[in-house]
N, C-alpha and C positions, 0 to 999 in steps of 0.2 A: 875261674869260678864254671860250675859246670853247668851245663846245657839243663840239665834237672835241675839245679839249683835256680836259674834265670827264670825257667816256668815256673816255680812253685812262686818267686818274689813276685814276679807278674801278675800270678794269680792271687796272692795275698793283696799287694796294691790296687787290683781291680774289684778288690772284694769289700778294703777299706774305701774306695773311693764310692762302689754303690750305696755302701752303709751310709757315708757320709750326703749323697745325696739324697739316698730315702730320705734322713734326719732333718735334712735340710726342707726339704718338699713338706713334709708333718708340720715342721717348725713355720713354716707360711701359711697352710692351713689351718693351725693352732690360732696363729695371731691375727688371721681374717676371721674367725670364728668370735675372739673375743671383741673384736673391732664391730660386729654385727651384735653379737649380746649387749656391747655399752650402746649401741644405737638402739637394741628394744627394749632396754631401761629407761632409754629417755623417750621415746614415743609411746610407752606403755604408762607411763607418768606425765606426758604433759596432753593438756588441756586441750577442746577445742580452739581452733583461734577464727574468730567472725570476721566474714570480711562483707563489702556491698557488691553486689553482682552487678553489670552495667545498665540492667533495668530495676535498679532499687529495690530489689529480694536482698534478704540474708544468707548469706552462704557461709559453711564452716571449712576450714581447712587441718588436717593434721596430718603427721609422717606415717610412709609405708613401714608396717614390721614386716621383718621378715625373720621365717625361722625356718629350721625342719620339721618335718611331719613327728617325728620321735618328742619336739619339743612343744609343738601342739597340743597332741594329745596329754602331757603333761600338764602343761600350763593352761588351757584351753577345753577341757572334757567336754565342755557341752557344745562346741563348735564340732571336736571331733565324732559324737554323737550325730549330731543336724548332718555329717557328712554320712556316714552310715543310715541315716535315716532318707535321705535321698536319694538313697541305691547307689551310690559314687565310690569306686574303689578311692581309698583315701590314697594310694601313692600314687593315683591321675591327676590329683586337686594340684593346680598352680595358684589360686588364688582363693581364699574365701573372704568373706566379707557380712559385716553382723548392723545393721542401723537399725537405731528405734528413731524414733519420731513422734511429734504429739501433736494432734488438731484440736484449734482452739477457738472456736467463735462464738458471741452472743450475736443470737437471731431474734430481731424484731420484728413481726408481721399482724397481721390486723385477722381477727375471727369470722368466721359470719356464720351465718344460720341456716339451716340447711334442715327437710325432712325427710324421712327413709321411710318409703308405704304409705304417709300421710298419716302417719302416727307417732312416730319416733322423732323427735326434735335434735339436731348434735348440731355441733358447733365445728368447723373445719378449718385450716389453715395448711397452707401450701407456701412453700419458701424454695429458692430452685436459684443457684447461680454455677459460674465453672467446676466450683469442688466440692457445693456441699448440695445435697437435695432430700429437704424436710418435708413430712407429709403429716397431720398429724387432726385426730377427730376425737371429740368431746361429746358424751351423752351422760346425765345423770352424775354420775358420781366416780365416772368409767373416762379414762383419756388412753387414746392409742397413738405412738409415736413412730413413725418411722424415719431413720436416719440412714444417708448414705453419704462417705466420704470418701472424695478421689482426690489421687494427686501421683507425681511424676518426681521420683527421686532423679537428679542427673549426677555421676559420677565420673570424674577425670582423673586418671592417674597420669602423671608426670613429673619431668625431671626438673628437680626444684633448685631449692638453695646448695651451695656446695658444700660438702662436709667440711672441708677446711679453707675455709675462704680466704686466708691469706697466703696460701699458694697459689691462689689464681686458678687459672687454666690447666694447672697441673693435678686440680683437685676432684673427682668426679662428683658427680650432681648425685642430691640423695633423691629417691621416688617419693612424691608427695602427692597426696589427694587432696581432690574440692569438691564439695558435694554442696548442691541446692536443691531446694524443694518446688515444685513451682506455686504452690499454697500459699499464698503469702500469711495466711491465717497457723501456720505449721512452723515447727523448730525441729530441729534434729538435734536431739537430746544425748545419744551416747551412739561413738560407731569406731569400728575396729577394722582394717583392713589387713589381712595375714597373707603374705605370699611367701607358699613356700618353698623352700630351696631343696635339690636333690644332692 
C-alpha cells in the first residue's frame, strides 16, 4: 500500500470517527431534550401540593419546569411579553416565576359616631392587623372604604425527589420549589417557575 493510499485511508477513518462522535453527541443532546420535555409535561400537568409549615401555615410545592427560551416564547407567550415589559433582554433570563395569590378575610369591627365641622354626622370604622388595614367612613347614603393588604411570598428552590428513585444515589435530584405566604388568610392559587436553559 502506497503512502498516498495510507494517508487517504487515515483521513477517511478520521472523518468517519469524527462524524460518529458528532452523531453520538447529537444523540445524547436529543435524549436529554426528550427527558427534559417529558419532565416538563409532568410538571405542567401537576397540581400544587399542599404542606404545613413549621409554624402551622399552609404552603405549596411543585416541580420546577426547565425549558429553552424558544420554547418559552411558544408555550408561554404572556411570560415572554412580561420579560420584554420589564426591559430585560430575553437571552439574559435565567428564571422566571409567576405567582397568583388571593387574600380573603372577614372583618368585623365597631362603627362609632363622629361629627365633622359641627354639622355632618359620620360613622367611622378602623381595623388594622399585621396584614390588613381597613378604614371606612359612612355619611348619609355614602360610604368610603380604604383597604390595604400586605403579604410576603417566600420561595425556596431546592434539590428534591430523585428522578429515578430505584437507582438510589445514581439518579440526580429534580429541582423543586416550595412557596409560602406570611398572611394566614391568603392562599397561592397559581404558580409556575420556569428555568431557562441556554
